[in-house]
VEXDREN-2710 file (C-alpha; in Angstrom, 1 decimal):
% VEXDREN-2710
k/r/px/py/pz
1/MET/7.7/-13.7/-10.9
2/SER/5.4/-14.3/-8.0
3/LEU/5.2/-11.6/-5.4
4/PRO/4.9/-12.7/-1.7
5/ILE/1.6/-10.9/-1.2
6/SER/-0.2/-11.6/2.2
7/CYS/-3.8/-11.8/1.3
8/HIS/-5.8/-10.8/4.4
9/THR/-9.2/-11.0/2.5
10/ASN/-10.2/-11.2/-1.1
11/GLN/-10.3/-7.4/-1.1
12/PHE/-7.1/-6.5/0.7
13/GLY/-3.4/-7.7/0.7
14/THR/-0.1/-6.4/1.9
15/LEU/3.5/-6.6/0.7
16/GLY/6.9/-5.4/1.5
17/GLN/8.7/-2.6/-0.5
18/ILE/7.9/-2.7/-4.2
19/ASP/9.5/-1.0/-7.1
20/PRO/7.8/0.3/-10.3
21/SER/8.6/-2.9/-12.2
22/HIS/6.4/-4.9/-9.7
23/LEU/3.2/-3.1/-10.5
24/ALA/2.4/-4.9/-13.8
25/GLU/2.4/-8.2/-11.7
26/ILE/0.3/-6.6/-9.0
27/ALA/-2.2/-5.5/-11.7
28/LYS/-2.1/-8.9/-13.3
29/GLN/-3.0/-10.5/-10.0
30/GLY/-6.2/-8.4/-10.0
31/TYR/-5.4/-5.5/-7.7
32/LYS/-7.1/-2.3/-8.6
33/SER/-5.6/0.1/-6.1
34/VAL/-2.2/0.5/-4.3
35/ILE/-1.6/2.2/-1.0
36/ASN/2.0/3.2/-0.2
37/ASN/2.5/3.4/3.6
38/ARG/6.3/3.9/3.5
39/PRO/7.9/7.4/3.9
40/ASP/10.1/8.3/1.0
41/PHE/13.8/7.4/1.5
42/GLU/13.1/5.7/4.8
43/GLY/15.4/3.0/3.5
44/GLY/18.0/5.4/2.0
45/PRO/18.6/6.7/-1.5
46/ASN/18.1/3.4/-3.3
47/GLN/14.4/3.1/-2.1
48/PRO/12.1/3.8/-5.1
49/SER/10.4/7.1/-4.5
50/ASN/6.6/7.5/-4.1
51/ALA/6.5/9.6/-7.3
52/GLU/8.2/6.8/-9.4
53/ILE/5.8/4.1/-8.0
54/GLN/2.8/6.3/-8.4
55/ALA/3.6/7.2/-12.0
56/GLN/3.9/3.6/-13.0
57/ALA/0.8/2.6/-11.0
58/GLU/-1.3/5.2/-12.7
59/ALA/0.2/4.3/-16.2
60/LEU/-1.2/0.8/-15.6
61/GLY/-4.6/2.2/-14.7
62/LEU/-4.3/1.5/-10.9
63/SER/-5.7/3.9/-8.3
64/TYR/-3.0/5.0/-6.0
65/ALA/-2.7/6.6/-2.5
66/TYR/0.3/7.8/-0.5
67/LEU/-0.3/7.4/3.3
68/PRO/3.2/7.3/4.8
69/VAL/3.4/6.2/8.4
70/ILE/6.2/5.7/10.9
71/PRO/6.4/2.2/12.4
72/GLY/4.8/2.1/15.8
73/ALA/3.8/5.8/15.7
74/PHE/0.4/5.8/13.9
75/THR/-1.8/8.8/14.5
76/GLN/-5.5/8.6/14.8
77/ASP/-5.7/10.8/11.7
78/GLN/-3.7/8.2/9.7
79/VAL/-5.9/5.4/10.9
80/VAL/-9.1/7.3/9.9
81/GLU/-7.6/8.1/6.5
82/MET/-6.7/4.4/6.0
83/ALA/-10.2/3.5/6.8
84/ARG/-11.5/6.0/4.4
85/LEU/-9.2/4.7/1.6
86/LEU/-10.4/1.1/2.3
87/LYS/-14.0/2.3/1.8
88/THR/-13.4/4.5/-1.3
89/LEU/-10.6/3.0/-3.4
90/PRO/-11.6/0.4/-5.9
91/GLY/-10.8/-3.1/-4.6
92/PRO/-9.0/-5.3/-4.3
93/ILE/-6.4/-3.1/-2.6
94/LEU/-2.7/-3.8/-2.0
95/ALA/-0.9/-1.8/0.7
96/PHE/2.9/-1.9/1.1
97/CYS/5.6/-0.7/3.4
98/ARG/9.1/-2.0/4.2
99/SER/8.0/-5.5/5.2
100/GLY/4.3/-5.4/5.1
101/ALA/3.9/-5.4/8.8
102/ARG/3.1/-1.7/9.2
103/SER/0.5/-1.8/6.4
104/THR/-1.1/-4.9/8.1
105/ASN/-1.2/-3.2/11.5
106/LEU/-2.6/0.0/10.0
107/TYR/-5.2/-2.1/8.2
108/GLN/-6.2/-3.9/11.4
109/MET/-6.6/-0.5/13.2
110/ALA/-8.6/0.9/10.3
111/LEU/-11.1/-1.9/10.6
112/GLN/-12.0/-0.6/14.0
113/VAL/-13.0/2.8/12.7
114/ARG/-16.8/3.3/12.6
END
């Protein structure tokens, strides 16, 4: 299975919603950390929970962070936290949300943080 990861740099990529079964492939592709930017149950009861994804990520030895953001309503604190995660988590890092767009936008804003 090949996941449609958008590689922004050799240290950062984004992806739409994942489920725990995708994490083995993410690790196989060389990612060391995962950031979840999607609030729990935003997509309804069938959306995998943060806890389920985090448990599988950590079982595979991946670093994991939960930074849920609402599309188009990013706060300065969330942007600063994303910048901190980009600097402190082992790379390469994969961030995901519903489609990947929110994670991409948050990443772009975080790059502007000094």
